[in-house]
Phi, psi and omega in degrees: 000128182283167187297324180297317180294324178298318179295322180291336180278351179287124179273136180250121182292150179288324179259145180299140177229153179286135177291152176212149178278136179229126176268113187294341186279354179237144182299322182275357177081004181268141180283133169224146184299324181301315180290326176296318178300312181296319180295312181292323176298318178299312180298318180296316179297322176297318179296318179299318180294330180283329181283150174290136182284122179211136180288345181275346180278122179273162178300324180301319182291336184277342181266120181299149180303326179299325180294314178300316180299317180295319180300311186282343180263353180295140175268077180228170178301140180304325181292329177286320177299316179297320178299313179299318178299315180295322178297312182293330181269005181056042184252019177268144179279082178254167179302318179298315182296323180291327181282344179282340183291000000 
């Protein structure tokens, strides 16, 4: 479905309503770090599969500059920004990361 059709499918209420933030990765719409981790891990794995596998390619090179810019310009808590940076830089202490050493 192209972007124009997606916009046309957005329903606009007749009466004014207060805006609210909704995190799409959770059924209740509330943000939790666990779902952000799973979402970013999924995106990262998709990116890795698209890139040619080479031991010379660093994780930094695989993340587009736009992603870094968006991370550092987001008006979010610093700990969430730091978490996103660590996920993109493959800097989390996960089981996979520990076994790669």
